[in-house]
C-alpha positions as CSV (number, residue, x, y, z in Angstrom):
1,X,3.4,-9.0,18.1
2,X,2.6,-5.2,17.8
3,X,0.7,-3.8,15.1
4,X,3.1,-1.0,14.8
5,X,6.8,-1.6,13.6
6,X,8.8,1.7,14.4
7,X,11.4,2.8,11.7
8,X,14.5,0.7,11.6
9,X,17.3,-0.4,9.0
10,X,16.1,-3.6,7.9
11,X,19.2,-4.4,5.7
12,X,17.0,-5.4,2.7
13,X,15.5,-8.2,4.8
14,X,11.5,-8.4,4.9
15,X,10.0,-6.3,7.3
16,X,6.8,-8.2,7.1
17,X,7.9,-11.7,6.3
18,X,6.0,-14.7,5.0
19,X,3.7,-16.3,7.7
20,X,3.8,-13.0,9.8
21,X,1.8,-13.8,13.1
22,X,-0.4,-10.6,12.6
23,X,-0.9,-10.6,8.7
24,X,0.0,-14.1,7.6
25,X,-1.5,-13.3,4.0
26,X,0.9,-10.4,3.5
27,X,4.5,-9.6,2.7
28,X,6.5,-6.5,2.6
29,X,10.2,-5.6,2.2
30,X,12.1,-2.2,1.6
31,X,15.1,-2.7,-0.4
32,X,18.1,0.0,-0.7
33,X,20.2,-0.7,-3.8
34,X,23.4,1.3,-5.1
35,X,24.2,1.4,-8.8
36,X,24.7,-1.9,-10.3
37,X,23.7,-4.0,-7.3
38,X,21.2,-6.5,-7.6
39,X,18.4,-8.1,-5.2
40,X,16.8,-11.5,-5.5
41,X,14.0,-13.0,-4.0
42,X,11.4,-15.9,-4.6
43,X,8.2,-16.2,-2.6
44,X,6.8,-19.5,-2.9
45,X,3.1,-18.7,-1.9
46,X,2.8,-15.0,-2.8
47,X,2.3,-13.1,-5.7
48,X,4.2,-9.8,-5.5
49,X,4.8,-6.3,-6.9
50,X,8.0,-4.6,-7.3
51,X,7.8,-0.7,-6.8
52,X,10.7,1.7,-7.0
53,X,10.2,4.5,-4.7
54,X,13.1,6.4,-6.3
55,X,15.3,5.6,-9.3
56,X,15.1,3.2,-12.3
57,X,15.8,-0.6,-12.4
58,X,15.5,-3.5,-14.4
59,X,13.6,-6.5,-13.2
60,X,13.8,-10.2,-14.4
61,X,11.1,-12.4,-13.6
62,X,11.8,-16.2,-14.4
63,X,14.1,-14.8,-17.2
64,X,11.7,-12.3,-18.8
65,X,13.2,-8.9,-18.7
66,X,11.4,-5.5,-18.0
67,X,13.6,-2.5,-18.4
68,X,13.4,1.0,-17.2
69,X,11.2,0.5,-14.4
70,X,10.7,3.7,-12.1
71,X,11.3,7.3,-13.4
72,X,11.1,9.2,-9.8
73,X,13.7,11.4,-8.1
74,X,11.6,11.3,-5.0
75,X,8.1,9.9,-4.3
76,X,6.6,13.3,-3.9
77,X,6.9,13.8,-7.7
78,X,6.1,12.0,-10.7
79,X,4.1,8.6,-11.1
80,X,5.1,5.2,-9.7
81,X,5.9,2.2,-12.0
82,X,5.9,-1.5,-11.2
83,X,6.5,-5.1,-12.1
84,X,4.0,-7.9,-11.2
85,X,5.7,-11.0,-10.1
86,X,3.8,-14.3,-10.0
87,X,3.7,-17.1,-7.3
88,X,7.0,-18.9,-6.9
89,X,8.8,-16.9,-9.7
90,X,12.4,-16.1,-9.5
91,X,12.8,-12.3,-9.3
92,X,16.1,-10.2,-9.9
93,X,16.1,-6.5,-9.4
94,X,19.1,-4.5,-10.8
95,X,19.8,-1.0,-9.9
96,X,20.3,1.7,-12.6
97,X,22.3,4.7,-12.5
98,X,21.5,6.2,-9.4
99,X,20.9,4.8,-5.9
100,X,17.4,3.2,-5.2
101,X,14.6,2.5,-2.8
102,X,12.2,-0.1,-3.5
103,X,9.1,-1.4,-2.1
104,X,8.1,-5.1,-2.6
105,X,4.5,-5.8,-1.6
106,X,3.3,-9.4,-1.6
107,X,-0.1,-11.3,-0.9
108,X,-0.7,-15.1,-0.7
109,X,-2.3,-16.7,-3.8
110,X,-2.8,-20.0,-5.2
111,X,-2.3,-19.8,-9.0
112,X,0.8,-18.8,-11.0
113,X,-0.3,-16.0,-13.4
114,X,2.0,-14.1,-16.0
115,X,4.3,-11.2,-15.2
116,X,3.8,-7.8,-16.6
117,X,5.0,-4.2,-16.3
118,X,3.0,-1.5,-14.9
119,X,3.8,1.8,-16.5
120,X,3.0,5.5,-15.7
121,X,-0.1,5.2,-18.5
122,X,-1.4,2.2,-16.6
123,X,-1.7,3.8,-13.1
124,X,-5.2,4.4,-12.1
125,X,-5.6,7.7,-10.4
126,X,-8.2,9.2,-8.1
127,X,-8.3,12.4,-6.0
128,X,-11.2,13.1,-3.3
129,X,-12.0,15.2,-0.4
130,X,-11.5,18.8,0.2
131,X,-9.5,21.1,2.3
132,X,-12.7,22.2,4.1
133,X,-13.3,18.8,5.5
134,X,-9.5,18.1,6.2
135,X,-10.0,14.9,4.0
136,X,-8.1,15.9,0.8
137,X,-5.9,13.1,-0.7
138,X,-4.9,11.6,-3.8
139,X,-4.3,7.8,-4.6
140,X,-2.3,6.0,-7.2
141,X,-3.4,2.6,-7.8
142,X,-0.8,0.3,-9.1
143,X,-2.4,-3.2,-9.0
144,X,-6.2,-2.5,-8.7
145,X,-9.3,-2.5,-10.9
146,X,-7.5,-1.7,-14.0
147,X,-5.6,-5.0,-14.1
148,X,-8.1,-7.2,-12.1
149,X,-7.8,-9.8,-14.8
150,X,-4.1,-10.2,-14.6
151,X,-3.7,-10.3,-10.8
152,X,-4.8,-12.4,-7.8
153,X,-6.1,-10.9,-4.7
154,X,-3.2,-8.5,-4.1
155,X,-3.9,-4.7,-4.4
156,X,-1.1,-2.0,-4.2
157,X,-1.6,1.8,-4.0
158,X,0.3,4.9,-3.0
159,X,-1.8,7.6,-1.0
160,X,-1.1,11.0,-0.2
161,X,-2.6,13.6,1.9
162,X,-3.0,16.9,-0.2
163,X,-1.7,19.9,1.5
164,X,-0.5,20.3,5.2
165,X,-2.1,18.0,7.5
166,X,-5.5,16.1,7.4
167,X,-7.4,12.8,7.8
168,X,-7.1,9.7,5.8
169,X,-9.2,6.4,6.0
170,X,-12.0,8.4,7.1
171,X,-14.7,7.9,7.7
172,X,-13.6,4.9,9.7
173,X,-14.0,1.8,7.9
174,X,-13.1,-2.0,8.3
175,X,-12.8,-5.1,6.2
176,X,-12.1,-8.0,8.4
177,X,-15.1,-10.2,7.5
178,X,-16.5,-12.1,4.5
179,X,-19.9,-11.2,4.5
180,X,-21.1,-9.9,1.0
181,X,-22.5,-7.5,0.0
182,X,-21.5,-5.3,3.2
183,X,-17.7,-6.4,3.6
184,X,-14.9,-8.7,2.5
185,X,-11.9,-9.8,4.4
186,X,-8.7,-8.2,3.5
187,X,-5.5,-7.6,5.5
188,X,-3.4,-4.5,4.8
189,X,0.0,-3.2,5.6
190,X,1.2,0.5,5.4
191,X,4.5,2.0,5.1
192,X,4.6,5.8,6.0
193,X,6.5,8.7,4.8
194,X,6.2,12.5,5.7
195,X,7.2,15.7,4.0
196,X,9.2,17.5,5.4
197,X,10.8,14.1,6.5
198,X,10.5,15.0,10.2
199,X,6.8,15.3,10.3
200,X,4.5,12.6,12.1
201,X,1.1,11.5,12.5
202,X,-1.3,9.2,14.3
203,X,-2.7,5.8,13.4
204,X,-6.0,4.7,15.2
205,X,-7.3,1.3,15.6
206,X,-10.2,0.0,17.3
207,X,-12.7,-3.2,17.0
208,X,-16.0,-2.4,17.8
209,X,-18.5,0.4,16.6
210,X,-18.0,3.3,19.1
211,X,-15.2,1.6,20.7
212,X,-11.8,3.0,21.9
213,X,-8.3,1.8,20.6
214,X,-4.6,2.5,21.1
215,X,-3.3,5.4,19.0
216,X,0.2,5.0,17.4
217,X,2.6,7.7,16.9
218,X,3.8,7.2,13.2
219,X,6.9,8.8,11.5
220,X,8.8,8.5,8.2
221,X,9.7,4.7,8.0
222,X,7.0,3.3,10.3
223,X,5.2,0.3,9.2
224,X,1.7,-0.7,10.3
225,X,-0.1,-4.0,9.9
226,X,-4.1,-4.2,10.1
227,X,-5.9,-7.6,10.6
228,X,-9.0,-6.2,11.7
229,X,-10.9,-3.3,13.2
230,X,-11.4,0.4,12.1
231,X,-8.1,2.2,11.3
232,X,-8.4,5.9,10.5
233,X,-5.0,8.2,10.4
234,X,-4.1,11.6,10.5
235,X,-1.1,13.7,9.6
236,X,-0.1,16.7,11.8
237,X,-0.7,20.2,10.5
238,X,2.2,21.5,8.4
239,X,2.9,17.8,7.1
240,X,2.0,15.9,3.9
241,X,1.8,12.2,4.4
242,X,2.4,9.4,2.3
243,X,1.6,5.6,2.6
244,X,2.2,2.7,0.7
245,X,-0.5,0.3,0.9
246,X,-0.5,-3.4,0.6
247,X,-4.1,-5.0,0.8
248,X,-4.4,-8.7,0.3
249,X,-7.8,-10.5,0.3
250,X,-8.6,-13.9,2.0
251,X,-11.1,-15.0,-0.5
252,X,-12.1,-12.1,-2.9
253,X,-10.4,-9.9,-5.5
254,X,-12.7,-7.0,-4.7
255,X,-12.2,-4.9,-1.4
256,X,-15.7,-4.1,0.0
257,X,-15.5,-1.6,3.0
258,X,-17.7,-1.4,6.0
259,X,-18.1,2.2,7.2
260,X,-18.6,2.6,11.1
261,X,-22.3,3.4,11.2
262,X,-21.7,6.3,13.6
263,X,-19.7,8.2,11.1
264,X,-21.0,6.6,7.8
265,X,-23.1,9.6,6.9
266,X,-20.1,11.6,6.1
267,X,-19.8,9.4,3.0
268,X,-22.4,12.0,1.7
269,X,-20.6,15.1,2.8
270,X,-16.9,14.3,1.7
271,X,-16.6,15.2,-2.0
272,X,-15.4,12.3,-4.2
273,X,-15.6,9.7,-1.7
274,X,-17.8,7.3,-3.5
275,X,-15.6,7.4,-6.4
276,X,-12.8,6.4,-4.0
277,X,-14.7,3.5,-2.7
278,X,-15.6,2.2,-6.3
279,X,-12.0,2.3,-7.3
280,X,-11.0,-0.4,-4.9
281,X,-13.5,-2.8,-6.0
């Protein structure tokens, strides 16, 4: 199975289903709803998070109702909302007054916790990098450090390049081995968007320090699965890049990234990157 899944109409069926061959810990679905439509799902072994991309919905989790989830007209403006859905919970999403796009992120976990809503005030924001270093970006953490005591090993964020073009996931890093304090093992899934929509970028992956890999041409709607290796990406000049990130730990709640030694010195030259790293822990 390829790591890159080209854009396609998934018809509300999982893009990365339970038990995927590449990232078996991870689940991802993209759901499109019209006003009044509903979408139901239940993941027997995954905790999950419902995140409206655009529009407003209500979300019922085992009968507990969370209203007015989502407030954006498009993903480039405003803040995300979400609802945490525990393992083996029955979830029903009901679309509000306008058509909706919704992302559902999931990760394998063993314990059934308590559902909760993530509102605008709960989003943990960080901005780092610079225009000069072509690394300027902002991150909106939906499930992360601020709610670590309420979730399992599922991390969910939205990442944006700031400006027109530039690098993300740089310096190159990986998180495919549990070997504290240097690194923890997490699988990862990205869903990309570009502004304007006809923009594009490139996702790299390679396995060894100083190694070579296969670059992948990414467009709006591309999905990328990461089970091991280094994985920086870049947006073409003139385009802003967004990607929805699902990061699932095999044994740890805290993501510890290992930076490729050849490029790791740039941690000290890119403004704010140490704060970014700390927010994922």
